[in-house]
C-alpha positions as a Markdown table, in Angstrom:
| # | Residue | x | y | z |
|---|---|---|---|---|
| 1 | Met | -81.2 | -84.6 | -21.8 |
| 2 | Arg | -79.8 | -87.9 | -20.7 |
| 3 | Ala | -77.4 | -88.1 | -23.6 |
| 4 | Thr | -75.9 | -84.7 | -22.9 |
| 5 | Asp | -75.6 | -85.5 | -19.2 |
| 6 | Asn | -73.8 | -88.7 | -20.0 |
| 7 | Gln | -71.5 | -86.8 | -22.4 |
| 8 | Gly | -70.6 | -84.2 | -19.8 |
| 9 | Ser | -69.8 | -86.8 | -17.1 |
| 10 | Phe | -67.8 | -88.9 | -19.5 |
| 11 | Leu | -65.7 | -85.9 | -20.7 |
| 12 | Asn | -65.1 | -84.7 | -17.2 |
| 13 | Arg | -64.0 | -88.2 | -16.1 |
| 14 | Ile | -61.4 | -88.5 | -18.9 |
| 15 | Ser | -60.1 | -84.9 | -18.3 |
| 16 | Ile | -59.7 | -85.5 | -14.5 |
| 17 | Arg | -58.3 | -89.0 | -14.9 |
| 18 | Arg | -55.6 | -88.0 | -17.5 |
| 19 | Asn | -54.4 | -85.2 | -15.3 |
| 20 | Gln | -53.8 | -87.6 | -12.4 |
| 21 | Val | -50.6 | -89.5 | -11.8 |
| 22 | Val | -51.4 | -93.2 | -11.9 |
| 23 | Ser | -49.5 | -96.4 | -12.5 |
| 24 | Met | -49.3 | -97.7 | -16.0 |
| 25 | Asp | -51.4 | -100.8 | -15.1 |
| 26 | Gly | -54.1 | -98.6 | -13.5 |
| 27 | Asn | -54.1 | -96.2 | -16.4 |
| 28 | His | -54.5 | -99.0 | -18.9 |
| 29 | Glu | -57.4 | -100.5 | -16.9 |
| 30 | Gln | -59.1 | -97.1 | -16.8 |
| 31 | Glu | -58.6 | -96.6 | -20.5 |
| 32 | Leu | -60.4 | -99.9 | -21.1 |
| 33 | Asp | -63.2 | -98.7 | -18.9 |
| 34 | Asp | -63.4 | -95.5 | -20.9 |
| 35 | Leu | -63.6 | -97.5 | -24.1 |
| 36 | Glu | -66.3 | -99.7 | -22.8 |
| 37 | Leu | -68.3 | -96.7 | -21.6 |
| 38 | Phe | -67.9 | -95.0 | -25.0 |
| 39 | Gln | -69.3 | -98.1 | -26.7 |
| 40 | Lys | -72.2 | -98.1 | -24.3 |
| 41 | His | -73.0 | -94.5 | -25.0 |
| 42 | Val | -72.9 | -95.1 | -28.8 |
| 43 | Ser | -75.2 | -98.1 | -28.4 |
| 44 | Asp | -77.6 | -96.2 | -26.2 |
| 45 | Arg | -77.9 | -93.1 | -28.4 |
| 46 | Phe | -78.5 | -95.1 | -31.6 |
| 47 | Ser | -80.9 | -97.4 | -29.8 |
| 48 | Asp | -83.0 | -94.3 | -28.8 |
| 49 | Leu | -83.5 | -93.7 | -32.6 |
| 50 | Leu | -85.0 | -97.2 | -33.3 |
| 51 | Pro | -88.7 | -97.1 | -33.9 |
| 52 | Pro | -90.7 | -99.0 | -31.2 |
| 53 | Ser | -91.5 | -102.6 | -32.0 |
| 54 | Ala | -95.0 | -103.6 | -33.1 |
| 55 | Thr | -95.4 | -105.5 | -29.8 |
| 56 | Ala | -94.3 | -102.7 | -27.6 |
| 57 | Asp | -97.0 | -101.1 | -25.4 |
| 58 | Pro | -95.8 | -97.6 | -24.5 |
| 59 | Ser | -97.0 | -95.9 | -21.4 |
| 60 | Pro | -99.6 | -93.2 | -22.1 |
| 61 | Asp | -97.4 | -90.8 | -20.2 |
| 62 | Ser | -94.3 | -91.5 | -22.3 |
| 63 | Pro | -93.4 | -89.1 | -25.1 |
| 64 | Arg | -94.4 | -90.1 | -28.6 |
| 65 | Pro | -91.4 | -91.4 | -30.5 |
| 66 | Asp | -90.2 | -89.6 | -33.6 |
| 67 | Thr | -91.2 | -91.2 | -36.8 |
| 68 | Leu | -88.3 | -92.9 | -38.6 |
| 69 | Leu | -86.8 | -90.6 | -41.3 |
| 70 | Ser | -88.8 | -87.6 | -40.2 |
| 71 | Ile | -87.3 | -84.1 | -39.7 |
| 72 | Ser | -87.4 | -84.5 | -35.9 |
| 73 | Trp | -85.8 | -87.9 | -36.2 |
| 74 | Phe | -82.9 | -86.6 | -38.2 |
| 75 | Arg | -82.4 | -83.8 | -35.7 |
| 76 | Lys | -82.1 | -86.5 | -33.0 |
| 77 | Leu | -79.7 | -88.4 | -35.2 |
| 78 | Leu | -77.4 | -85.4 | -35.7 |
| 79 | Asp | -77.5 | -84.7 | -31.9 |
| 80 | Ala | -76.5 | -88.3 | -31.2 |
| 81 | Phe | -73.6 | -88.1 | -33.8 |
| 82 | Leu | -72.3 | -84.8 | -32.3 |
| 83 | Cys | -72.3 | -86.3 | -28.8 |
| 84 | Cys | -70.5 | -89.5 | -30.0 |
| 85 | Glu | -68.0 | -87.4 | -31.9 |
| 86 | Ala | -67.1 | -85.3 | -28.8 |
| 87 | Glu | -66.6 | -88.4 | -26.7 |
| 88 | Phe | -64.6 | -90.1 | -29.4 |
| 89 | Lys | -62.2 | -87.1 | -29.6 |
| 90 | Ala | -61.7 | -87.3 | -25.9 |
| 91 | Val | -60.9 | -91.0 | -26.0 |
| 92 | Leu | -58.5 | -90.4 | -29.0 |
| 93 | Ile | -56.7 | -87.2 | -28.1 |
| 94 | Met | -57.1 | -85.9 | -24.5 |
| 95 | Gly | -53.9 | -86.3 | -22.6 |
| 96 | Arg | -52.6 | -89.0 | -24.9 |
| 97 | Asp | -49.0 | -89.5 | -26.0 |
| 98 | Pro | -48.9 | -88.3 | -29.7 |
| 99 | Ser | -46.4 | -91.0 | -30.6 |
| 100 | Gln | -49.2 | -93.6 | -30.5 |
| 101 | Phe | -50.5 | -92.0 | -33.7 |
| 102 | Ser | -47.5 | -93.2 | -35.6 |
| 103 | Lys | -47.8 | -96.9 | -34.6 |
| 104 | Pro | -49.6 | -99.4 | -36.8 |
| 105 | Pro | -52.5 | -99.9 | -37.3 |
| 106 | Leu | -53.5 | -96.5 | -35.9 |
| 107 | Asp | -51.4 | -94.6 | -38.4 |
| 108 | Arg | -53.4 | -96.2 | -41.3 |
| 109 | Leu | -56.7 | -96.0 | -39.5 |
| 110 | Ile | -56.3 | -92.3 | -38.7 |
| 111 | His | -55.4 | -91.6 | -42.3 |
| 112 | Glu | -58.6 | -93.4 | -43.5 |
| 113 | Leu | -60.7 | -91.5 | -40.9 |
| 114 | Leu | -59.3 | -88.1 | -42.2 |
| 115 | Asp | -60.1 | -89.2 | -45.8 |
| 116 | Arg | -63.6 | -90.0 | -44.8 |
| 117 | Thr | -64.1 | -86.7 | -43.1 |
| 118 | Val | -63.2 | -84.8 | -46.3 |
| 119 | Lys | -65.8 | -86.9 | -48.2 |
| 120 | Ala | -68.4 | -86.2 | -45.4 |
| 121 | Leu | -67.8 | -82.5 | -45.8 |
| 122 | Asp | -68.9 | -82.7 | -49.4 |
| 123 | Ile | -72.0 | -84.6 | -48.4 |
| 124 | Cys | -72.9 | -82.0 | -45.8 |
| 125 | Asn | -72.7 | -79.3 | -48.5 |
| 126 | Ala | -74.9 | -81.4 | -50.8 |
| 127 | Ile | -77.4 | -82.0 | -48.1 |
| 128 | Thr | -77.5 | -78.3 | -47.3 |
| 129 | Asp | -78.4 | -77.6 | -50.9 |
| 130 | Gly | -81.0 | -80.4 | -50.8 |
| 131 | Leu | -82.7 | -78.8 | -47.7 |
| 132 | Asp | -82.8 | -75.5 | -49.6 |
| 133 | Leu | -84.8 | -77.3 | -52.3 |
| 134 | Val | -87.1 | -78.9 | -49.8 |
| 135 | Arg | -87.9 | -75.4 | -48.4 |
| 136 | Gln | -88.9 | -74.3 | -51.8 |
| 137 | Trp | -91.2 | -77.3 | -52.1 |
| 138 | Gln | -92.7 | -76.3 | -48.8 |
| 139 | Lys | -93.4 | -72.8 | -50.1 |
| 140 | Leu | -95.2 | -74.3 | -53.2 |
| 141 | Ala | -97.3 | -76.5 | -51.0 |
| 142 | Gln | -98.2 | -73.6 | -48.7 |
| 143 | Ile | -99.4 | -71.7 | -51.8 |
| 144 | Ala | -101.8 | -74.6 | -52.5 |
| 145 | Val | -102.9 | -74.7 | -48.9 |
| 146 | Thr | -103.7 | -71.0 | -48.9 |
| 147 | Ala | -105.7 | -71.3 | -52.2 |
| 148 | Phe | -107.7 | -74.3 | -51.0 |
| 149 | Glu | -108.5 | -72.7 | -47.7 |
| 150 | Gln | -110.5 | -69.9 | -49.4 |
| 151 | Gln | -114.3 | -70.3 | -48.9 |
| 152 | Pro | -116.1 | -71.1 | -51.0 |
| 153 | Ile | -113.6 | -72.9 | -53.3 |
| 154 | Ala | -113.8 | -71.3 | -56.7 |
| 155 | Glu | -112.3 | -72.2 | -60.0 |
| 156 | Gly | -109.6 | -69.5 | -59.6 |
| 157 | His | -108.5 | -70.9 | -56.3 |
| 158 | Val | -108.3 | -74.4 | -57.8 |
| 159 | Arg | -106.2 | -73.2 | -60.8 |
| 160 | Arg | -103.7 | -71.4 | -58.5 |
| 161 | Ala | -103.4 | -74.5 | -56.3 |
| 162 | Lys | -103.1 | -76.9 | -59.2 |
| 163 | Lys | -100.3 | -74.8 | -60.8 |
| 164 | Ala | -98.3 | -74.8 | -57.6 |
| 165 | Leu | -98.8 | -78.5 | -57.0 |
| 166 | Asn | -97.9 | -79.5 | -60.5 |
| 167 | Thr | -94.7 | -77.5 | -60.3 |
| 168 | Leu | -94.0 | -79.2 | -56.9 |
| 169 | Leu | -94.6 | -82.7 | -58.2 |
| 170 | Thr | -92.6 | -82.2 | -61.4 |
| 171 | Ser | -89.6 | -81.0 | -59.4 |
| 172 | Met | -89.9 | -83.8 | -57.0 |
| 173 | Asn | -90.0 | -86.5 | -59.7 |
| 174 | Leu | -87.2 | -85.3 | -62.0 |
| 175 | Asp | -84.3 | -87.7 | -62.0 |
| 176 | Asp | -80.9 | -86.6 | -60.8 |
| 177 | Lys | -79.6 | -85.8 | -64.3 |
| 178 | Glu | -82.6 | -83.5 | -65.1 |
| 179 | Ser | -83.4 | -82.1 | -61.7 |
| 180 | Ala | -82.1 | -79.2 | -59.6 |
| 181 | Tyr | -78.9 | -81.2 | -59.1 |
| 182 | Gly | -78.3 | -82.1 | -62.7 |
| 183 | Lys | -75.0 | -82.1 | -64.5 |
| 184 | Ser | -76.2 | -79.6 | -67.1 |
| 185 | Thr | -77.1 | -76.9 | -64.5 |
| 186 | Glu | -75.0 | -73.8 | -63.9 |
| 187 | Arg | -73.0 | -73.6 | -60.7 |
| 188 | Thr | -74.7 | -70.3 | -59.7 |
| 189 | Trp | -78.3 | -69.5 | -60.5 |
| 190 | Ser | -80.7 | -67.5 | -58.4 |
| 191 | Phe | -84.1 | -68.8 | -57.5 |
| 192 | Gly | -86.8 | -67.7 | -59.9 |
| 193 | Arg | -84.6 | -67.4 | -63.0 |
| 194 | Arg | -86.3 | -68.9 | -66.0 |
| 195 | Gly | -84.9 | -70.4 | -69.1 |
| 196 | Gly | -84.1 | -68.0 | -71.9 |
| 197 | Gly | -85.2 | -69.4 | -75.3 |
| 198 | Ser | -88.4 | -70.8 | -76.6 |
| 199 | Ser | -86.7 | -74.1 | -77.0 |
| 200 | Val | -86.5 | -74.6 | -73.3 |
| 201 | Asn | -89.1 | -77.2 | -72.3 |
| 202 | Ala | -91.3 | -77.3 | -69.2 |
| 203 | Lys | -89.0 | -79.7 | -67.3 |
| 204 | Asp | -86.0 | -77.4 | -67.8 |
| 205 | Arg | -88.0 | -74.4 | -66.7 |
| 206 | Thr | -89.1 | -76.2 | -63.5 |
| 207 | Ala | -85.6 | -77.3 | -62.7 |
| 208 | Gly | -84.3 | -73.8 | -63.4 |
| 209 | Thr | -86.9 | -72.2 | -61.1 |
| 210 | Phe | -86.1 | -74.3 | -58.0 |
| 211 | Arg | -82.4 | -74.8 | -57.4 |
| 212 | Pro | -80.0 | -73.6 | -54.7 |
| 213 | Leu | -78.5 | -70.1 | -54.8 |
| 214 | Ser | -75.0 | -71.6 | -55.4 |
| 215 | Trp | -73.5 | -75.0 | -56.0 |
| 216 | Thr | -71.2 | -76.3 | -53.3 |
| 217 | Val | -70.2 | -79.6 | -55.1 |
| 218 | Ala | -68.9 | -80.3 | -58.6 |
| 219 | Lys | -71.4 | -81.0 | -61.3 |
| 220 | Ser | -69.9 | -84.4 | -61.9 |
| 221 | Trp | -70.1 | -85.3 | -58.2 |
| 222 | Ser | -72.1 | -88.3 | -57.1 |
| 223 | Ser | -73.5 | -88.8 | -53.6 |
| 224 | Ala | -73.9 | -92.6 | -54.2 |
| 225 | Lys | -70.3 | -92.9 | -55.3 |
| 226 | Gln | -69.2 | -90.8 | -52.3 |
| 227 | Ile | -70.9 | -93.1 | -49.9 |
| 228 | Gln | -69.5 | -96.1 | -51.7 |
| 229 | Ala | -66.0 | -94.7 | -51.3 |
| 230 | Met | -66.5 | -94.0 | -47.6 |
| 231 | Ser | -67.7 | -97.5 | -46.9 |
| 232 | Ser | -65.4 | -99.5 | -49.3 |
| 233 | Asn | -62.5 | -100.1 | -46.8 |
| 234 | Leu | -64.6 | -100.0 | -43.6 |
| 235 | Val | -63.2 | -103.1 | -41.8 |
| 236 | Ala | -63.5 | -104.0 | -38.2 |
| 237 | Pro | -60.1 | -104.2 | -36.3 |
| 238 | Arg | -58.7 | -107.6 | -35.4 |
| 239 | Gly | -58.3 | -108.5 | -31.7 |
| 240 | Gly | -55.2 | -107.5 | -29.8 |
| 241 | Glu | -54.3 | -104.3 | -31.7 |
| 242 | Pro | -51.2 | -102.9 | -30.1 |
| 243 | Thr | -52.4 | -99.3 | -29.5 |
| 244 | Gly | -55.9 | -100.2 | -28.2 |
| 245 | Leu | -57.4 | -97.3 | -30.1 |
| 246 | Ala | -58.3 | -99.2 | -33.3 |
| 247 | Leu | -61.8 | -100.0 | -32.1 |
| 248 | Pro | -63.0 | -96.4 | -31.2 |
| 249 | Val | -61.7 | -95.2 | -34.6 |
| 250 | Tyr | -63.7 | -98.0 | -36.3 |
| 251 | Ile | -66.8 | -97.1 | -34.2 |
| 252 | Met | -66.5 | -93.4 | -35.2 |
| 253 | Asn | -65.9 | -94.3 | -38.9 |
| 254 | Thr | -69.0 | -96.5 | -38.8 |
| 255 | Ala | -71.2 | -93.8 | -37.2 |
| 256 | Leu | -69.9 | -91.2 | -39.7 |
| 257 | Val | -70.7 | -93.4 | -42.7 |
| 258 | Phe | -74.1 | -94.4 | -41.3 |
| 259 | Val | -75.2 | -90.8 | -40.7 |
| 260 | Met | -74.1 | -89.6 | -44.1 |
| 261 | Trp | -75.7 | -92.6 | -45.8 |
| 262 | Ala | -79.0 | -91.9 | -44.0 |
| 263 | Leu | -78.9 | -88.2 | -45.0 |
| 264 | Val | -78.3 | -89.0 | -48.6 |
| 265 | Ala | -81.1 | -91.6 | -48.7 |
| 266 | Ala | -83.6 | -89.1 | -47.2 |
| 267 | Ile | -82.7 | -85.6 | -48.6 |
| 268 | Pro | -82.7 | -84.6 | -52.3 |
| 269 | Cys | -79.1 | -85.1 | -53.3 |
| 270 | Gln | -77.1 | -85.1 | -56.5 |
| 271 | Glu | -76.7 | -88.5 | -58.3 |
| 272 | Arg | -78.1 | -91.0 | -55.8 |
| 273 | Thr | -78.7 | -93.7 | -58.5 |
| 274 | Gly | -77.1 | -96.9 | -57.3 |
| 275 | Leu | -77.0 | -95.9 | -53.6 |
| 276 | Ala | -76.4 | -99.1 | -51.6 |
| 277 | Thr | -79.2 | -100.2 | -49.3 |
| 278 | His | -76.6 | -101.1 | -46.6 |
| 279 | Phe | -72.9 | -101.3 | -45.8 |
| 280 | Pro | -71.4 | -104.3 | -43.9 |
| 281 | Val | -71.1 | -104.0 | -40.1 |
| 282 | Pro | -70.2 | -107.2 | -38.1 |
| 283 | Arg | -73.3 | -108.4 | -36.2 |
| 284 | Gln | -71.3 | -109.7 | -33.3 |
| 285 | Leu | -70.4 | -106.2 | -32.1 |
| 286 | Gly | -72.7 | -105.3 | -29.3 |
| 287 | Trp | -72.5 | -101.5 | -29.8 |
| 288 | Ala | -73.4 | -101.9 | -33.5 |
| 289 | Gln | -76.8 | -103.6 | -33.1 |
| 290 | Ala | -78.8 | -100.4 | -33.1 |
| 291 | Ile | -77.0 | -99.1 | -36.2 |
| 292 | Ile | -77.6 | -102.4 | -38.0 |
| 293 | Gly | -81.3 | -102.3 | -37.1 |
| 294 | Leu | -81.7 | -98.7 | -38.3 |
| 295 | Gln | -79.8 | -99.6 | -41.5 |
| 296 | Glu | -82.1 | -102.5 | -42.2 |
| 297 | Lys | -85.2 | -100.4 | -41.7 |
| 298 | Ile | -84.0 | -97.5 | -43.9 |
| 299 | Gly | -82.8 | -100.0 | -46.5 |
| 300 | Glu | -86.3 | -101.6 | -46.6 |
| 301 | Glu | -87.8 | -98.1 | -47.1 |
| 302 | Trp | -85.4 | -97.4 | -49.9 |
| 303 | Lys | -86.3 | -100.6 | -51.7 |
| 304 | Lys | -90.0 | -100.0 | -51.2 |
| 305 | Lys | -89.8 | -96.5 | -52.6 |
| 306 | Glu | -88.1 | -97.8 | -55.8 |
| 307 | Lys | -87.4 | -94.2 | -56.9 |
| 308 | Lys | -83.7 | -94.1 | -56.4 |
| 309 | Gly | -82.5 | -90.7 | -57.3 |
| 310 | Thr | -85.7 | -88.7 | -56.9 |
| 311 | Ala | -87.2 | -86.8 | -53.9 |
| 312 | Gly | -85.9 | -89.2 | -51.1 |
| 313 | Leu | -87.2 | -90.9 | -48.0 |
| 314 | Leu | -87.8 | -87.9 | -45.8 |
| 315 | Glu | -91.1 | -88.8 | -44.1 |
| 316 | Glu | -92.7 | -85.3 | -44.6 |
| 317 | Met | -91.7 | -85.3 | -48.3 |
| 318 | Gln | -93.3 | -88.7 | -48.9 |
| 319 | Arg | -96.5 | -87.5 | -47.3 |
| 320 | Met | -96.4 | -84.2 | -49.2 |
| 321 | Glu | -96.0 | -86.0 | -52.5 |
| 322 | Lys | -99.0 | -88.3 | -51.8 |
| 323 | Val | -101.3 | -85.5 | -50.7 |
| 324 | Ala | -100.2 | -83.2 | -53.5 |
| 325 | Gln | -101.1 | -85.9 | -56.1 |
| 326 | Trp | -104.5 | -86.4 | -54.5 |
| 327 | Leu | -105.2 | -82.7 | -54.7 |
| 328 | Val | -104.0 | -82.4 | -58.3 |
| 329 | Asp | -106.4 | -85.3 | -59.3 |
| 330 | Phe | -109.2 | -83.4 | -57.6 |
| 331 | Ala | -108.3 | -80.2 | -59.4 |
| 332 | Glu | -108.3 | -82.0 | -62.8 |
| 333 | Ala | -111.9 | -83.1 | -62.2 |
| 334 | Phe | -113.1 | -80.0 | -60.5 |
| 335 | Gln | -116.5 | -78.6 | -61.3 |
| 336 | Tyr | -118.2 | -75.7 | -59.7 |
| 337 | Pro | -120.2 | -75.8 | -57.5 |
| 338 | Ile | -118.4 | -78.5 | -55.5 |
| 339 | Glu | -120.4 | -81.3 | -53.8 |
| 340 | Glu | -120.8 | -81.1 | -50.0 |
| 341 | Glu | -119.2 | -84.6 | -49.6 |
| 342 | Lys | -116.2 | -83.6 | -51.7 |
| 343 | Val | -115.7 | -80.4 | -49.7 |
| 344 | Asp | -115.1 | -82.5 | -46.6 |
| 345 | Glu | -112.7 | -84.8 | -48.4 |
| 346 | Val | -110.7 | -81.8 | -49.7 |
| 347 | Ala | -110.7 | -80.3 | -46.2 |
| 348 | Val | -109.1 | -83.4 | -44.7 |
| 349 | Gln | -106.3 | -83.5 | -47.4 |
| 350 | Val | -105.7 | -79.7 | -47.2 |
| 351 | Ala | -105.4 | -80.0 | -43.4 |
| 352 | Glu | -102.8 | -82.7 | -43.7 |
| 353 | Leu | -100.8 | -80.7 | -46.2 |
| 354 | Ala | -101.0 | -77.7 | -43.9 |
| 355 | Glu | -99.7 | -79.8 | -41.0 |
| 356 | Ile | -96.8 | -81.1 | -43.2 |
| 357 | Cys | -96.0 | -77.5 | -44.1 |
| 358 | Arg | -96.0 | -76.5 | -40.5 |
| 359 | Lys | -93.6 | -79.2 | -39.5 |
| 360 | Met | -91.3 | -78.2 | -42.4 |
| 361 | Glu | -91.5 | -74.6 | -41.4 |
| 362 | Glu | -90.5 | -75.4 | -37.8 |
| 363 | Gly | -87.9 | -78.1 | -38.5 |
| 364 | Leu | -86.1 | -77.5 | -41.8 |
| 365 | Val | -84.1 | -74.4 | -40.8 |
| 366 | Pro | -82.9 | -76.0 | -37.4 |
| 367 | Leu | -82.0 | -79.2 | -39.3 |
| 368 | Gln | -80.0 | -77.2 | -41.8 |
| 369 | Gln | -78.2 | -75.5 | -39.0 |
| 370 | Gln | -77.4 | -78.8 | -37.4 |
| 371 | Val | -75.9 | -80.0 | -40.7 |
| 372 | Arg | -73.7 | -76.9 | -40.7 |
| 373 | Glu | -72.7 | -77.6 | -37.1 |
| 374 | Val | -71.7 | -81.2 | -38.1 |
| 375 | Phe | -69.7 | -79.7 | -41.0 |
| 376 | His | -67.8 | -77.3 | -38.7 |
| 377 | Arg | -67.3 | -79.9 | -36.0 |
| 378 | Ile | -65.7 | -82.2 | -38.5 |
| 379 | Val | -63.5 | -79.4 | -39.7 |
| 380 | Arg | -62.4 | -78.6 | -36.1 |
| 381 | Ser | -61.8 | -82.2 | -35.1 |
| 382 | Arg | -59.9 | -82.9 | -38.3 |
| 383 | Ala | -57.6 | -79.9 | -37.6 |
| 384 | Glu | -57.0 | -81.2 | -34.0 |
| 385 | Val | -56.0 | -84.6 | -35.2 |
| 386 | Leu | -53.7 | -83.1 | -37.8 |
| 387 | Asp | -52.1 | -81.1 | -35.1 |
| 388 | Val | -51.3 | -84.2 | -33.1 |
| 389 | Ile | -49.9 | -85.9 | -36.3 |
| 390 | Asp | -47.8 | -82.7 | -36.8 |
| 391 | Gln | -46.4 | -83.0 | -33.2 |
| 392 | Val | -45.4 | -86.6 | -34.0 |
| 393 | Gly | -43.6 | -85.5 | -37.1 |
| 394 | Lys | -41.7 | -82.8 | -35.3 |
| 395 | Ser | -40.7 | -85.0 | -32.4 |
| 396 | Ser | -39.4 | -87.7 | -34.7 |
| 397 | Ala | -37.4 | -85.3 | -36.9 |
| 398 | Pro | -33.6 | -85.6 | -36.5 |
| 399 | Val | -32.0 | -82.8 | -34.5 |
| 400 | Pro | -29.7 | -80.7 | -36.7 |
| 401 | Tyr | -26.1 | -80.3 | -35.6 |
């Protein structure tokens, strides 16, 4: 892939250059070149994620672009983030004098970055739980597909499909406080466990049947507030910062907040009510244009959905919800024998639901693995930065006599 090739050559260049003995002026000039190249790579990778414009006329030989907010699009997004993170770490750490980390404004900016990474780890955990839930929804949809594919369609098949789809739609449309991520749920509860007493209503039984195997965030935790906290002091650096590293730190902070915000908007996640449709990024920054464009498009989708706190914007989930509702309406009015014309209509809808299930089956597990990879990468990079800070503390400590 071009992004991977760029990353490899970029990292090799920094590694070789910082092992060479060069003049201070030459070294400074090369560092500026590295920073410019880092910005270009960030811009290129996020530009590749933008949907084609309505006026674009793609070549028939060119690959079909991934639909915005689809599973395949999020896999590309996380790949782009991981590549940017590796290059950022090279710019920040490789061969650098640790004492620069103690100089303002870098000392403050590094502290803010470390704080954001901790919040991002919580979001990764919540997203992993959300993807577990989506996989359960895919299993329910697959039950309906299997039932409707039986020929001829009989009343028993329709009842089985309707039951699965009603459970699916109920679970998708519960709000955050009632759903599988609600405050009243237990921190550990296996799939399939049902409510105990007769006073438990249908909503509670549905939420209790489909929830992750274990909770990885506190019951009072809010993904919307977490994103708000991550973006609250995200401010572009002023010109002429003494260390020269303020800009790449800001770029990485922006990329981190954007990726976490997009994941929370798309994947079922605890307490998303009030999630902002954007966070401020200065438009005059060339590398940020693609991120701003993506943010605007996702924000438009969030406003259009007008269901802040329910299933989310994942493209496959939105299609699944629409098809499932059509099939439930069909099941409600079902009479045997079914009309020939209606058989064809049902077949089209079932084929679409089967295709959605196939995409989920192929993509959800790899996406979940990528989220875990992002989690572990953040942990490792955070530890490396803390090691550098520790070196600064040791070198500045007074020598005992």
